[in-house]
N, C-alpha and C positions, 0 to 999 in steps of 0.2 A: 441101621447104618447103611450108607450108600457109598459106593465107589464113585470116583469122579465122573466116569462115563454115564453111570446110572443117574447121578444127580444132575448132570448136564441135560439129559433127556427129560427128566421130571420138571426142571425149572426153565427149560428152553434157554439156557445160558451156555454158550460155547465153552469147551474145555480150556481154550486159550484165555478166554475172559475170566474163567474161574481161577486160573493160575495167576492172572494179573490181580484179581481181588485178593488172593492169598498174599501176594507180594506186597500189596498196599495195606494189608492188615484189616481189610473190610470183612472178609468171609474166610476164616481160617479153619480148615478141616482138622479133626482130631486125629492124633497118631496112635495107632495100635502098637504098643511096645513089644508085643509078642511076635509080630510079623513085619513090623515097619511100615505097613500100609496106612494110608491116610483116608479117613472116612468122613462123610457128612451125615448130619442127623436131621430128624424132623424139625428141630428148632432152627436149623440152617435153612430149611425150605422157607420158613416164614421170613427170615432175614434176607434171603435171596430175593423174595418178592418185594420187600421194602426197597432194596437197592434198585431193582428194575423200575419201580415206581418213581423213585427219586431221580433216576437218570432221565426218565420220561419228562419230569418236571424241570429238566435242565440244571440240576445240581451238579457241581463238579465232584470229582472223586474226593478231594480234600473236604469239601462241604458235607458230602455224604457221611464221611467218617465221623464228623462232629455231630451231625443230625442223629445218627444211630445211638448216640450216647445222651441225647437230650431228654428232659422230662417234658410233659405235655404242654406246660406253659411256654417254655423256651422253644419247643417245636412249633407252636402256633405263631410265635414272633418270627421264627425263621421262614415259615410259609408266607407270612404277610410281606416280609422283605423280598422274597423271591417273586411274589405276585407283582410287587411294585417294579422290580427289575424287568420282568417279562412285559409288563404293560408299557414301560418306557421303550423297550426294544420294538414292541408292536407299532408304536407311533413312528419310531425311526424308520422301520421297514416300510410302513405305509407311505411315508413321505418319499422314500427312495423309489418305491414302485411307481407312485404318481409322477415323479420326475422322469423316470425312464420311459413311461408311457408316452410322454410328449415327444420322444424321439421316434417312436414307431407308429403313433396315432396322432398326427398333427391336429386334425379336426378344427379347421379354420383358425389356426393359431396365427396371431398377428406377429409378423417379424418386426422387431424394434431395434434400432441402432442408437446407442447413446451418443450424443454429440459433445457432451461434457463442456458446456459453457462455464467459464470460471468467473466468479464474482468476488469483489473485494468489499470488506465491511469492517465494522468495529463490533466486537463481541463485548457487550456490557458485562460488568462484574456480576457474579452470582454465587449463591450458596448451593450446595448439593450434598445429598446423602451418597456416599461412595463406598464401594467394596473393591479391593485390589488383590488379585491373585495371579499366579502363573498357571495357565490352563491351556488345553487344546480347544479345537473348534467346538466340540460337543460340550466341553467344560464351560465355554463362554455362555452357551445357552442356559446351562444350569446356574451360572453365576448371575445372569439377568433374572432368572427365576427367584434366586435368593434375594436379590435386591428388591424385587416386587413384593415378596413376602414381608420383608422388613418394612417397606413403605406401608403396606396394609396394616401392620401392627402399630406403627407410630401415627399414621393418618395425617401427614403434613399437607400444606397447600402446595400443589405441584405447579411448576412453571415449565410448560412445554414437554417434549418427549425425552425419554431416557437416552443415554449415549454411552459410548465406550471409547476410552482413551488408550491407545496402543503405544506402550513404551518400547524402546529398543532393547534387545537381549543379545549381548555380545557372547558369541560362542555357545549359545544355548541350542536346545532342540528346535529344529526349524518347524516342527509341527505344533509348538507351543508358543503362547504369547504372554508377555507381562502386560496385563490389561486391568484397567480400572473402570468399572461400570458405575455410572452416576445418574441420579435423578435430580435435576434442578428443583429447588423448593424456595418458598418464602420463609425467611427467618425474621420474626418480629421482635425477638429478644435474645439475649445471650444464652447460648446452650453449651452444655458440657459433653454432648455426644461426640465421641472421637471420630465417628463415621461422617460427620458433617464437615465439609471443607469449603473454604472460600477461594474463588478463582478471580484473579485480577482482570481488569479490562485489558483487551489486547486487539491489535489489528490482525486480521486473518483473511484468508481466501477460502472459497468453498465451491463445490460443484455437486450436482445431483446424479446419483446412480439409480437407474430403474431396472429392476430384475434381480435374479438371484446373485449370490456373492461369488460365483465362480469366476466372473470377469471384472470384479470390482477393482482389480489392480490398475485397470485403464483409467479409472477416476483418479487414483493416486498419481499416475503418470501425467495426467493433464495438469494437476497442480504443480508438479515439479517443472513441467515445461513452461507454464505461465510465469512462475517465479523467475526462472532463468532468463526468459525473454524480456521481462519488465524490470530487471535490476533489483530483485528482492532475494533474500535468503530465507529458507524455511527455518522457523524458530520454535521448535517444540515437537511434541508427539502428534501423530495424526489422530483425528477424532471422527468417529462414525456416529451420526445421530439417526435413530431408526424411526422414521415417520410411519412406515407400514412394514411390519415384519411378521414373524410366525405367530405372534400374539393377536394379530388382526386377520390374517388370511392364510389359508393352506397353499395357495398358489404362489410359489416362489417367484414366478415371473412378474408378479404384481408388487414385489417389495420396492419400497422407496427409501433410499438412504442418502443422507447428506454426508459428504466427506469433506473435512476441513482441516486447516493447519494454520498456526500463527506465523506471521511473516515480519521481517524487518528489512530496511534498506541496506544495500551493500555499502 
């Protein structure tokens, strides 16, 4: 039986943290009814080591509480899920680090200014596999992942690059988008897949944004200005078509994105 100070030194866990674990129901000392003191046991040493290990593996307190009660099979699944989360975080941090390096280590970086020439055309009708959700910026990447996985499973004939349609959200969270990701495909016969949509032919304008998405709003602005100066109204959601993105290059400055929107005469 160990008092809290003794147990703290043995396990190298601060007394403050031990009290916190007690409060959260992770590591509860036993109470001696004869003197009212609370003690830890050798069994608690093993449990304390497990908690330290799980914290090292970035499990939250709530997750640790569940993990401590799992059998070996469920524990393995929990570890696999955490590995996937950490791997995803690793990629995210790597991309952020590489982006930040460009500000402190230019290394012959080419300075590029987008001129945003605006073009008018007719978008022919097409079919596409689509998935629509409300997501944040990170969720958009995952949604495109989900779309590509779906495409690999069904193996349709693709027509061009995947794209994202951004619908307006009134009074919503400004960090989230109502977005539909789509991959145009050839449909040779009638299908019952509810994910496949038909898009009508329409007049539209578009411009090309080169570089990362931090300044893509200027491309949107160029389309607004062109429509206003040439007697057109914007008629629908904005569409981003990704010619070069994270699936092709790790260099965000090499991204190539077409931004477009349908128009009609005033």
